[in-house]
N, C-alpha and C positions, 0 to 999 in steps of 0.2 A: 620116410616121406610122410607129410601130413597135408591134408586139404586146407587151402587158404579160404577163410570165411569172408563175409562181406566187408568187414572193417579192414581186413588185410588187402582185399582187392581195391578198395577205395584208396588206401595208402599207396598201392602200386600205381594207380592212375595218377595220383598227385606226384609220384616220383618219375613219371614218364612212360608208363606202360603203353599208352596210346599216343602216337605222334599225330596230333590234331591238324598239323599243316599238311600231312599226307593222307589224312582220313577224310571220308565223306560224311562226318558226323561231328556234332559239337559236344563240348564237355558236359553240359547239362543233360542232354539226351542220353549220353553214355552212362552217366551216373544213375539214371533211371533204369538202366539195363542190368544193374548189379542185383543179384539174387542172394539168398543166404550163403550159398557156397559155390556159385557159378556166376558168369557174366554172359549175357546174351550177345551174340554176334548177328549182325543184320546183313541182308543181301545187297551187295554193291551193284554198280551200274553196268558191269560187263559180265557176259557169260560166253562160254565156248560151247557151241552146239555141234554134236557129232555129224560128220558127213559120211556118206557111203563111199567105200573104196574097196576094190578087189584085192588090193595089196594088204598083207598082214602087217600089224605092228609087232616087231620083235622086241619083247620086253627087255629093257636094259640097254638096247642099242639105239643109236641115233636114227631118227626118221624125220621126214618133212611134216611137221605138225599141221601145216596149211592144207595138206592133202586129206587130213582126217578131222580137222576141227575148223569151224567157222566162228570167228570172233563177232559177237553181236553186242550192241548196246541196248539195255533195257529202256523202253519208253516209260518214264516215271508215271505217266498217266494211265498206262495199260498194264504194266508188269510183264511177266513171262507166263505163257500158257503151256501147261503140261498135260498132254493126253496120257491115258494109261500106258505104262511101259516107257515113256519118254525119260531120257537121262540128259544131264548137262553138267558142265563144270561152271560153278559160280565163284564169286569171291566175296569176302567180307567188306563192308564199308570201312571197317576199322583197320588201320595200319598199326600193328602191334610191335612192341620192342620187349621181347621176353627177357626178364632178368637172368643173370648168369647162374642164379641158385634156384630157379623155378622152371618147371616144365608144365605143359598144358595138355589136356585131352579134350577133343571136341565130340559132343554128343548131339543127336537130333533133339530138338525141343519136343516135349511130349504132346503139345497141342498140334504140332506138324505131323507127328507120328499118327495121331488120331484121324488124320485125313490121308494116311498111308503114303506120305512123302518120307523117304528114307535118306539119311545121310550115310554114305557107304563106309563109314568108319575108318577112313584113312586119316585119322585125326590126332596123332601124337605130335605135339609141337615142342621141339627141343629147346633147351636152355640156350640163350644167345641168338635165337631166331629173330629176324626183323622182316616184316612184310605183312601183306594182307593174307588171309587164310583162304586157300582154295577149298571149295566145297563140292563134293561129288554127290549130287542129288538125283533121286529117281522117284517117279510116280509109280508106286507099287499097287495102287488101288484100282477101282473100276470107274472112277469119275474123273472128269477133266477138272484140273485145279489151276487157278491163277495165283502166282506168287507175286505180290507187289514189290516194287523197288523199296528197299528199306525194311522189309518184313524181317522180324526176328526169327531166324530159321534154325539156328543151332545155339548151343551154350558151351562155353569153355570152362573147364574146371582146372584150377591151378594147384599144383603140388609143390611144396618146398622140398628141395633135394637135401639129402643128408650132408652134402658138401658141394662146393663149387667144382664142376668137372675139370679135369686136366686140360681138356680142349672143348670149349662149347661149340655150338653150331657155327658161329661166325669164324672160328679158327680152324675148321675142318674143310675138306673139299666138299662144298655144298652146291646144290643145284638151284635152290629156290630163294636164297637170301635176297631181300630187297624187292621181291615181286609185288606188283601193284595190280595185276590182272590175273584171272584164273589161268593157271599154268598146267598144260598137259604133262604127262610123264616125260622126263628128260633122261638122257643117256646116263647110265651108271658110270662113274669114274672112280678109278682106284687111286 
C-alpha cells in the first residue's frame, strides 16, 4: 500500500470520489480541502446525540436506536455546543465513493486535537464504500467548545491497495453502504 498524495487525490475527485449531488459541499470548496497527503472532511448538518437509557446496548445485536440516540439538525448559525465529556455522532458533508483499489483512514485534525476534541478512531473506510462518513467525536478537554456546521474536523488519508479485493465493501454483507446521516452501530450480520 502507498499513501496517495494531493495530485492523486485531485485526480480521484475528478474521477468521482465525491458525489456532489449527494454532498453538502461544492467542488471548488472541496478542492481547497486537499492537503499534501490527506483531504479534510467537514461536519455535516445532522448529528446523533446520546440519550440516557437504563437498557444496555448489546454490541453486535439489534436494538432500537431511537431509545439511545436523538437525531438533531445543526443550526448553521449556531453550530453544536460540546461541554467537557460530551460525545456525539456526526457525519461528513462529503458523500464519498471510495474506488475499488483504495481504502481510507480517518484521523482527527491536529487543530481540533489542540482544543481536545477527539475523533474516536473508528475510521477505516473500505474499498468500494459509498456514503457520508460517520464521525465519533468527544470533548476530552476542560472547556466548552462550539463546532460550527461545515467545520473541517477530520482528515482522510487514502491508500492504494496492492490489488483490487475479491469482494469490495459493496459486494459484501454491509451495514452502512449509502448512509447519508450519522449512523449508530448496527447489528452484525454473517
